[in-house]
N, C-alpha and C positions, 0 to 999 in steps of 0.2 A: 721419483719411482709412490709409489704403493704403497701403503703395508702388507705385507705378507699373513694373510687367513689361516693358510693348510701350508704345511710343506712336508711332502712324501719325502721319506728315507729310502732305498732299497726292498720295500714294499715287496713281501714272499707269499705265497698264501699255498699251502700242502696239502692236499686231502687221502685219506687212507691211512693204510700201516706204511713202516718204512719201503718193506719190502716190494709194495703191490701200489704208490703213491700214484696222483693226478697232481700236476701242478696248474695250479690254475692263474697264480701269479707269479713271475720270473724275475723279479728285482724291479719294482715300476719308481719312477722320482720324477715329480709332480710337485710345481709350487702353486699356489690359489694367490691371487693378491688381492685386495681389495676393490671391490667395483669391479673383481672379472666377472663372466656371462661363459664358460665354460660348457662344452654338450663333450660324453664323454661315447662314441661309436664301434660298431665293432661286429663279425661274423657270433650266429652262434659258437660259443663254448671262448668265447678271447678271453672270458675274464672281467669286463665291464661291470655287472651284477655286483661279485665278488668282491668289487676296488668300491664301489657304491657302497655298498654294506658296511665294507672295512671302515673307510673315511667317515660315517653316518655314525660309527660306533656298534652298530647290529653285531657285528663279526670281529674278530683278532687275528691276526697273520701270525703265519709261523717265523716270520721275520720282519727287522723292518722297524724302521717306528712312523709317526704319523704326528707334527706337532702344531694343535691347536689350544690359542690363546697361551702360549709361549709352554705347553704343558708333553710329555707324551703320552696322548689320551689309550695309546695301548697298555699300558704300565700301571694305570689309576683304579682303585679302588671302585667297586658297582657304586658306592656313597656318592662317591665325584662323580662320576659315570653321569647319574640321573639329574645331578645337580648343572651340568657343562648340558646336558643335551634340554633341561629347559631355558638357559639359559643364553646360551650361544647356538644351539643349530635349531633350523625349521626343518619338516618334511616336509613334501608335496607328494602324494601317494597317487598310484593309480588310481586305488578304488574308491575314494574320498574320504574313507572312514569319517564322516558325520556323527553324529548319533541324532536319532531320528528322535529323541524322545524330546531334544529341545530343537529351539526358532534355530535359523541362522546365525542371529546377531549371537544369542548365548552362542552358539558351537566357536563361533569368530576368537569372541571376549575368552572363553575358556582358559587358555595358557593365564592371562593377566588373573585375571578372577584365584586359579589356581597359586600363583604367586603371590596374593596380597593387591594387590592394587584397587585402592578404589574403586567403588562401584560407575562415582561419574567418570573420573579418568576411562574406564572401561569403557564406557559410553561414546566418548569423545574419539577416542582414540578408534573404532569399532566405525564410525558414522563416516571417522575422514578414509580409513582404508575403503571400508566399500564405497566408496564413490568413485574414488581411481578408478576399482574394479568392473564397475558397474551396478552395482548389489543392492544401492538404499533402500529405492521400494521394494527388495524382495525383502527386507534382515529380519520381517516380524511371524515369516512363515518359516514353516517344516519341510526337512528334506526333498519328504515326499512329496511335495509342493515344488521343486522346484526340476529343471532342466539338468539334467547331467552337465550342461556348460555351469550352468550355474553350481551346482554343486562345488564342480570343481574349481570355479574361480572362490568358491568360499575359501573351499581350504587352502587355497593360497592365502588369501589374507590370513586365515590363521595360521599359517608357518608365519608370517611377517608380522604377524601383532606383539611381535616382542622386542622386534627391531634384532633378529639374530644377526652373530658374526657372518653365517654362511646358509643357503637352501638348499637343500639335495632334493631333486625333482627326479624320481624313476617314474620313465614313459608317463608322465605328467596328461598326455593326450592319447596314452594309449586306447582308455575308454571312451573319447568321444568320435561324432562327425566333425570331418573337414572344418566347418565354420565354428563349431564350438572350441575347438581346437588351436584354430589361426585366431581369436579372439583373445584365450586363456594365454596366447604366445604371447601378442601383440602387448596387454596389461602385463608378463614379465620383463619384456625387453623395455615399458617405458616405466617401472620402477627401477630398474637396472640403467637405463639411460641417467632417473635425475639423483642416482648417487645412494640409493635405496637398501641397494639390498648388492652382493656376492652370489652368483647362483652357481654350481654344479647339477647336468641332467645329463645323464644316462635318458638316449634314444637311439631305436634302431630306425628312424624316419629324416631322411636327410632336410624333408622341409622343413620338420621340427627344428633340426641342428642349425637352421641358416636363421635362425633369429638367433642365435650363440654369437661372439664375438671370435671365439675362437675353437677350433673341435679336435679335438685328439681321438686316432683312429688307433685300436687294443686290436689286436693278433698273437696268438698261441700267448697270452700272457703276457706279452709288449707290448708299452705304445710304438710303434712304424713311424706314425707322422701327426705335424699337425700340420691344419688346415687354418690360416690365420684370416677374416672376414676384409678390412681394405681397401671394399667398395661397396657396391649396393648391395643388397640381399639377392635379386635375381643370379649375379653373377657368381654369390656366394653360395647359392644352389646348386650349380651347374658344375662351380671348380670340387665341391663335393661328391658330387656323384658320378666326373671323372675319378676321385680315387676311391672312389666304393666298385666302381666295375674294372679300375685297374685289378683293385684286390680279388676281384672273384664273384661279383652282382652282389646281391640283397644282405643287408643286414639284415638277419630273421630275427626274433625276439628269442631271449636264452630261456 
């Protein structure tokens, strides 16, 4: 059995005043193991974005615990949280968030530079990772010179460059065309298959979800079911579609 990376216990999130509360999460239990690739899906308002925000330390729960690095990260100081984000967590956002004034190489290496890693090591690790994502020949370019897919693969490299415990990906293909989205997903799958990363991805897209190993379906703030791969990706995609249809149609973005 692989080691636990994240353990979620009875996670509850309420919004609003006591007498008029919206219950976004109603008691989520989830364990993420080393080298998992999980996708979280659900209809609009299901709580999937809220869950991601709490797991990635952007938000705090009303009740419950999130154990990462043997600590309940919902109860540590902001200073400890900043260190945890820097050392243990990688983020891939829908909107790239690359710095326009820096080359792709410098964007990817930025987390290492901020951590005081020597320049030679920064270059070495950036060259290696960018090669895996098909970006080595683009490293000296600036973001405005790159396609959307190249920028998002660069953002994925930046998230992975520090060898974090877990990558959180928030609709990573949402701003990409189908070809660029597929290229990014193939890269993430390859990195995961090689044992280089544990990934939790939130997506409304069953095609994207089919690249994961397990898909968790949220509805009304609860995990309703898990769909595990077990076969070819096309067959996994069909089963995700079947579950989606049985729950009432498309899972639109929140």
